C-alpha positions in Angstrom: 12.8 -17.9 62.2 12.1 -21.6 61.4 15.6 -21.9 59.8 17.4 -20.3 62.7 20.4 -22.2 64.1 20.9 -21.9 67.9 24.4 -21.8 69.5 24.7 -23.9 72.6 27.8 -23.6 74.7 28.8 -26.6 76.9 31.0 -25.8 79.8 31.5 -29.4 80.9 31.3 -32.9 79.4 27.6 -33.3 78.7 26.2 -36.8 78.0 25.7 -37.6 74.4 22.4 -39.2 75.4 21.1 -35.7 76.1 23.0 -33.8 73.3 21.5 -36.1 70.6 18.3 -34.2 71.2 19.9 -31.1 69.7 20.2 -32.0 66.0 23.0 -30.4 64.1 20.7 -28.9 61.5 19.2 -26.6 64.2 21.9 -26.4 66.9 25.6 -25.7 67.0 26.8 -27.3 70.2 30.3 -27.2 71.7 32.9 -25.9 74.1 33.9 -23.1 71.8 30.7 -21.6 70.4 30.6 -17.9 69.5 27.6 -15.8 70.7 25.8 -18.7 72.6 22.1 -18.5 72.8 22.2 -21.0 75.7 24.7 -22.6 78.1 24.6 -26.2 79.3 26.7 -26.7 82.5 27.3 -29.4 85.1 29.8 -28.3 87.7 31.7 -25.5 86.0 31.8 -22.4 88.3 30.1 -19.6 86.4 30.0 -17.2 89.3 33.0 -15.1 88.1 32.5 -15.8 84.4 31.6 -13.1 82.0 28.4 -14.5 80.5 27.8 -13.2 77.0 24.8 -10.9 76.5 23.6 -13.2 73.7 22.7 -15.9 76.3 18.9 -16.4 76.6 18.9 -19.5 78.9 21.2 -21.6 81.2 20.5 -25.3 81.8 22.2 -27.1 84.7 22.6 -30.8 84.3 22.1 -31.5 88.0 20.1 -30.5 91.0 21.6 -27.3 92.4 22.4 -23.9 90.9 25.1 -22.8 93.4 27.6 -22.6 90.5 25.4 -20.2 88.5 24.9 -16.5 89.2 21.1 -16.9 89.4 20.4 -13.4 90.7 22.4 -11.7 88.0 20.7 -13.8 85.3 17.3 -13.1 86.8 18.0 -9.3 86.5 18.9 -9.9 82.9 15.7 -11.9 82.3 17.7 -15.1 81.6 16.0 -18.2 83.0 18.2 -20.8 84.8 16.9 -24.4 84.7 18.1 -27.3 86.7 17.4 -31.0 86.7 16.5 -32.1 90.2 16.1 -35.8 90.5 18.0 -36.5 87.3 20.5 -38.5 89.2 17.8 -40.3 91.4 18.7 -43.6 89.8 22.3 -43.2 90.7 21.5 -42.2 94.3 19.2 -45.2 94.6 22.0 -47.5 93.4 24.5 -46.0 95.8 22.1 -46.3 98.8 21.2 -49.9 97.9 24.9 -50.8 97.5 25.6 -49.2 100.9 22.8 -51.2 102.5 24.2 -54.4 101.0 27.7 -53.5 102.2 26.4 -52.9 105.7 24.4 -56.1 105.7 27.4 -58.1 104.5 29.8 -56.3 106.8 32.0 -55.5 103.9 33.3 -52.4 105.7 33.9 -53.4 109.4 31.5 -51.8 111.7 34.4 -50.6 113.8 35.5 -48.3 111.0 32.0 -47.1 110.3 31.4 -46.4 114.0 34.4 -44.1 114.1 32.5 -41.7 111.8 29.9 -39.6 113.6 26.5 -40.1 111.9 25.3 -36.6 112.5 28.2 -35.0 110.6 27.8 -37.4 107.6 24.0 -36.8 107.5 24.5 -33.0 107.8 26.8 -32.9 104.8 24.5 -34.7 102.4 21.9 -32.8 100.3 18.8 -34.7 99.3 16.6 -34.0 96.3 13.7 -36.0 97.5 12.3 -37.2 100.8 12.8 -40.8 99.6 16.5 -40.3 99.4 16.5 -38.7 102.9 14.6 -41.6 104.3 16.9 -44.1 102.7 20.0 -42.3 104.1 18.4 -42.2 107.6 17.7 -45.9 107.4 21.3 -46.6 106.4 22.7 -44.5 109.2 20.3 -45.9 111.7 21.4 -49.5 110.8 24.9 -48.6 111.8 24.3 -46.0 114.6 20.9 -46.7 116.2 21.7 -44.5 119.2 22.7 -41.5 117.0 19.5 -41.2 115.0 16.3 -39.9 116.6 12.8 -41.2 115.8 
């Protein structure tokens, strides 16, 4: 079993920074892999996909699993992994940039005020309470009367 080569199917463009952890001597990785042992996915919709019986695990490069048939995989005994917080640095950078833009009035407040804060906040999913707090602070800086204490 030590010489086994595992087949990994990638359904989206997966970063080479992560794929380099799967050396070619032990893993065949690609978009057209026969009889995959595992699947790596980002946003590809797998809900209507015929998932081969050879699949032993599914890894999601992201926080959610709404594009993966988790219940079906659980019945088959196939674990589904996700990576919550993997994009935390990107979220931090976006929030910080938005704060700077608001502070410098890059986007006129009249345009921002035309968007209801509650609807923006309701559409955003947060992986951590820190991200939620940062978003509330950003919204409060633009619409203090719309955000409760």
